[in-house]
N, C-alpha and C positions, 0 to 999 in steps of 0.2 A: 519228463523232460524238464530239466532244471533252466530257468532263463533269468539273467541278471541284467539289470541295466546299471552301468556305473558312470556317474555324471559328476561333474565338479560343483560342489556345494557353494564354493566361494564366488563361483562366476554367475551362479544364478541359473543353473541349467536345470534345476529342478522340474520346472515347468514342461519342459520338451522331454523328460524322463517320465512324467505323468501323463503326458499325451501318448506316448509310445508304449506304455504299459497298458493304457486304456485299450488303445488300438489292437494289441495284442490279446487281452481279454474280449472283446468284442467279436474280432474277427476268427480267433483261433482257439478260444477258450482257455488260454493259458495265464496263469497269474505269475507276473515277473517280479522279482525281486529287485529293490532299488537300492544302490549301493553308493553312498556319498563317497566323493574323491576329491582329487584337487589338481591343480595345474592344467586345467583346460581340457580334462578328459571327458570324454562321452563315447562309451563302447557297450557294445552288446553281446553278451555270451550265452551259448547254448551248450550245456554239459561242460562248461568249463573252456569252450574254444569260441574265441573271437570270431562273430559272423558279419559284423559290421562296425564302423565307428566313424566319427568325426575326423576329417582329412583335410588339411589345406583351407581350413574355416568354412568347408562344407558341413552341414549338419545333415544327416539322413533323416528324411520325412517319415511319419509313422507308418505311411505306405511302404517304402523302402525297407523299414526295419520289419515288418510284418512279412513281406516277401523274402527277405534273408532269414528269418526264423523258420518260416514255411519251408524254404528250399534246404536248409540243415536238417529239419525233422524229415523231409522226404528221403534225403540221403542217408541219413541214420536208420530209416526204416529198411531202404535198400541193402545198406551193408550188412545189417542183422538178418535179413532174409538171404542174402548170399552166403552169411556164415552158417545159417542153419541148414542150408542145403549142403554145403560141404561137410557139414559134421555128420549127416545121415550116410553119405557117400561110403 
């Protein structure tokens, strides 16, 4: 599972990205890649799909980020399981 956290470097969002990455490592055992960006961006991607982002000035908390990534991971597992069953039929 590939997890990326894109953050606005000029805005000083690195500390938030670090906290999110630490929470993902501690709670899910995942290593997130930190990707510097600009323009006020703060987005989290799992396997190239955005799962949570800063919207209207609200930053997702590390807990919200962990929940969004865990949810995506569970959905990916369910999807791959359904595909496996379909292929066997």
